[in-house]
N, C-alpha and C positions, 0 to 999 in steps of 0.2 A: 066728261072732262078726263076721266082716267084713260079712255081710249086715245084721246089726243096726246096726253102726256107720254103714253107708252110708245108713241111713234118717235119720240126723242130719246128713248131709253136704250141707247147704243152701249152695250157693255164694252169694257176695256180691262186689260190687266194694268193695274196701277203702276206707273213707272217708278223706279227707285229714285230717291233724292240724289241729285248730282249725276243722274244718268245723262246720256247725250240729249234725250228729249228735253229734260229739264234745263240743261245749260243753254241749248240753242234757243228754246222758246223764251227763256228769261232774257238772254242777251239780245235777241232780235226785238223782243218786246220793249226792253228798256231803251234801246237806241231809238225805236219808233216813238215812244212817248216823250222822250227828251226833245227830239226834233219837232214833234207835233206841238209840244208846249211852247217851244221857242217860236214856231211859226204862228201859233195862235196869239201869242203876245205881240207879235209884229202887226197882226191884222185887226185886232180889236182894241178899244180903249177901255179905261177902267170903269166907265159908266155902264158898259155892256157886260162886264165881268159877272155881276150877280145873276144876270140872265143866262150866261153860259154855264155857270155852276148849277143853276136851277135845272137846266137841261141835263147836266150830268147826274143830278139827283133823280130825275125822272127815269133815266136809263138804269141807274142802280136799283131804284124801287121796282121797276118793271121786271128786271132779271131776278131780283130777290123774291118777288111774288111767284114767279115761275118756279124758282128753286124750292120754295116752301111747299107749293102744290106738288112738285115732283117728289119731294121727300115724303110727303103725306100719303100720296096715292100709290106711288111706284115702289119706293124703298121700304117704307114702314107699314105698308098695308093698312092705310087709313087709321094710323095711330100717330099722334103728334109727339115728336121727340124734342123735348125742351132744350136738349144740348145744342140744337141748331136755331134757337130763337135769335132773331137778328138784333142783338144788342151787345156786340163786342166793340172793342176800340176801333176795329176796321169797319164797323157798320155805321159809325157816327156820321161820316160824310154824307151818307144817304139822307139822313134827317137834317143835317145842317145846310146842305145844298138846297133842299126843298124849302126850308123856312127863310133862307138868307134874303130873298127879295122883299120879304115882309117884316124883317127885323127893323125896328125904328132906329134911326141915327147911325151915322157912319162909324162912330166909336164902337158900337156893339157889333156891327158887321165886321169891323177890323179885328175884333177879338176872336170871333168865330173863324175868320180866315187865317189868322195867326195860329190858332189851334190846329186847323187842318194842315197848314204848312208844316208845322213841327211834328205833331203827334201822328197824324195819319200818313204822312210821308214816311215817318219812322216805321209805322205798322206795315205799310205796303212793302217796303224794302225788306224788313225782317221776315215777313211771311214768305216772300219770294226766295230769300236766302235759306230759310229752313222750311221747306214746303211739305213736310210729311203730312200735315193736316189738310193739304189741298188736293192731294192725289186720291181719287175715289175710283170706284168700280164702274163708273159710267163716264163717257166722254163729256156729257153735258155738265156734270158736277165738277169735273176736273178743269175743264176750260172756263167754267164760270168762276172758280176760285182764282185761277191764274189771271184772267182778264180783269176781274174785280180789283185785284191788288195792283195791277198795272195802271188801272184807271185812278186809283188812289195816288200813285206816284205822279200821274199826269196832273191831277187836281192840285197837289202840293206844289209842283213846279210852276204851273200857270200862275198860282197866287204869288209865289216867290218872284218870278220873272216880271210880273205886273207891278210889283211893289205895293200890292193892296194890303199887305200885312204890316204889322208894327215890329220891326226887327230890333228895336231897342231892348235893353234888359227888362225895363218895366213892361214892355209888350209881352214878354214871356210870362212874367209873374201874373199878369192879368188873365192868362189862360188857365192858371192853376185852379181857380174856383170852378171853372167849367169842368175841368177834369175831376175834381172832387165831387161835384154834383152828379156827374155821370157814374162815378164809382159807387155813390150811395144808391142810385137807381139800380145799378147792376147787383148790389148786395141785396136789395129788397126783392128783386126778381129771383135771385138764387135761393133765398129763404122761403119765399112764397111758393115757388115751384117745387120745393122738396117733396111734398106729398104726391105730386103728379109725375115726377121723374127727375132725372139728372138735369141740372142747369148749372153752367159754369161761366156766367157772363163775366167778362174782363179777366177770366181765369183767377178769380178770387173767391171761389166758393169756400165756405167754412167747413164743408163736409168732405171734400176730396182734395188730395194733393194736386198742386198746379199741373196742368197738362203741358206746360211749356218746359222744354229741355233746360237743364241746369236748375231751374227753380223747382222742378219736380223733386230733384234730389235734395235740395235744401229743405223742402217740406217734409220729406221722409226722415231727414236727419234731425231737424230742429223743430218740427211741428208745422202744421198747416198755417197758423197765424204768422209765424216767422217767414215762411215761404211767400205768403201773400204780400207781406210788408216789403220784403226785399224786391219782389217783382214790381210793385207799384213805384218804389224808389228808383229802380232801374229804368222804368218807363219814363219817369219824369226826367231822369238824367239823360236818357237818349233823346227825348224831345228838346232838352236844353242844348245838347251838342249840335243838333240840327239848327237850332235857333242861332247859336254862335256862328256857325258856318255862314248862314245867310246874312248875319250882322256884319261879318268881315267882308263878305263879297260886296254888299251894298256900300259899305264905307269906302272901299277901294275904288268902286266904280263912280263915286261922286267926284267930279273934276275939282281940282284945287284952284281957288281964286288967288292970283298973284297980285 
């Protein structure tokens, strides 16, 4: 396995954020996924959407498995680094897409899709806008991070264009319990993994200042709990803003009956 992985270990000098490589890759990538999401929405109906998202989940899971093996065998010399455990906000679509076809009832499917539309579209765009954590010393890891977050944008837009989500205000509030449960799971992982190594799932570790810009400074100035609380509040606010955008777009696109 190690020999196979080493064949994809092409080294690179990590590009600087907002370099020509970053700007061109993200610009072309975003245009591509927007057009692809629109084309997909025109070609499939809502009954097929869970199967499409399941396929996206399989792609995400396969590439994530390869990434984990690559990190274990090539980068970390057969030592597991808990910093890269796949349970960040941007990791959730992998799990949600895989379980979506098996979730009973349209109501629960809609909640998960609304969550991915709001929070994971937010996470994908923010990661591409501030990509310092995506640029690595290997081409595979760098391209994996960029393409992964472009796929998150695609998933969020496909859901929004298909109107499979609930864009009402109540639709957003129904996603908050999902977010809170995921935060609790992330906190359990952070505390459980402490004796084994660094873990900062959802960037809310109680042991380290937030790795996210701005919130890192807040953690240093006012303490880690304050930094984590502000980060979670800002994440919810960001998801809510995306939800409002889709709410307004859907309302204006509904024809008025005279």
